[in-house]
C-alpha positions in Angstrom: -13.2 23.1 -7.2 -16.0 21.7 -5.1 -17.0 18.3 -3.8 -19.4 17.4 -6.7 -16.8 18.3 -9.3 -14.0 16.6 -7.4 -16.0 13.4 -7.0 -17.1 13.4 -10.7 -13.5 13.8 -11.9 -12.4 10.9 -9.7 -15.3 8.7 -10.8 -14.5 9.3 -14.5 -10.7 9.6 -14.6 -9.4 8.2 -11.3 -7.7 4.9 -10.6 -7.4 2.6 -7.6 -4.5 3.4 -5.2 -3.6 2.0 -1.8 -3.0 4.4 1.1 -1.1 2.9 4.0 -0.1 3.9 7.5 1.7 1.3 9.5 -0.3 -1.9 9.1 -3.6 -0.2 8.1 -4.4 0.2 4.4 -7.3 1.5 2.4 -7.9 1.4 -1.3 -8.9 4.9 -2.5 -9.8 6.4 -5.9 -7.3 9.0 -7.0 -6.0 11.0 -9.9 -2.4 11.9 -10.7 -2.2 15.5 -11.9 1.5 16.2 -12.3 4.6 14.1 -12.3 8.3 15.2 -12.5 11.4 13.1 -12.2 14.5 14.0 -10.2 17.6 12.2 -9.0 18.0 11.1 -5.4 21.7 11.1 -4.4 22.7 11.5 -8.1 21.8 7.9 -8.9 18.3 6.8 -8.3 15.4 8.4 -10.2 12.6 9.7 -8.0 9.2 10.8 -9.2 7.3 13.6 -7.5 3.6 13.4 -8.2 0.6 15.5 -7.2 -2.4 13.3 -6.5 -6.0 14.1 -5.6 -8.0 11.6 -3.5 -11.5 11.7 -2.1 -12.8 10.8 1.4 -15.5 8.2 0.7 -13.3 5.1 1.0 -11.3 6.5 3.9 -14.5 7.2 5.9 -16.1 3.9 5.0 -13.1 2.0 6.1 -12.6 4.1 9.3 -9.0 4.6 8.2 -7.2 7.2 10.5 -7.8 10.3 8.4 -6.3 12.6 7.3 -3.3 11.3 5.4 -0.1 12.6 6.8 3.6 13.0 5.8 5.2 9.6 5.8 2.1 7.6 4.8 2.6 5.4 1.7 0.6 5.6 -1.5 0.8 2.8 -4.0 0.0 3.9 -7.6 0.2 1.2 -10.3 2.3 -1.0 -8.2 4.9 1.6 -7.2 5.2 2.9 -3.7 5.4 6.6 -3.0 5.8 8.5 0.3 3.5 11.3 1.1 5.4 14.5 1.4 2.6 16.9 2.1 -1.2 17.1 2.3 -3.6 19.9 1.5 -7.0 19.2 3.0 -10.0 20.5 0.9 -13.3 21.3 2.6 -16.6 23.2 2.4 -17.0 24.6 5.8 -16.5 21.7 8.2 -17.1 19.0 5.6 -13.8 17.6 4.3 -14.3 16.4 0.7 -10.7 15.7 -0.6 -7.0 15.6 -0.1 -4.4 16.9 -2.5 -1.2 15.0 -1.8 2.4 15.6 -2.9 4.1 12.2 -3.0 7.6 11.0 -4.0 8.9 7.6 -4.9 
């Protein structure tokens, strides 16, 4: 995948999500690609999701990129914790982040 294709997918199929670290938040456009449910401590259901987000909103808001483990991502009103981040780039130009989140 490259930047143009990634941006086109987010524009057509993405949804608004809020990425938060501490008291700093930014609304980004993202796409959930995979979701699986598991139990936490045998009682509470947890969803693990794989989410792609772009960089445009993060750069425009001067949000402290890149996303890191422990950041929060609110999708459709539900808060998820970022578990891992895979940064995508062409050379030195970062064009997206693939996140694994749980919540």
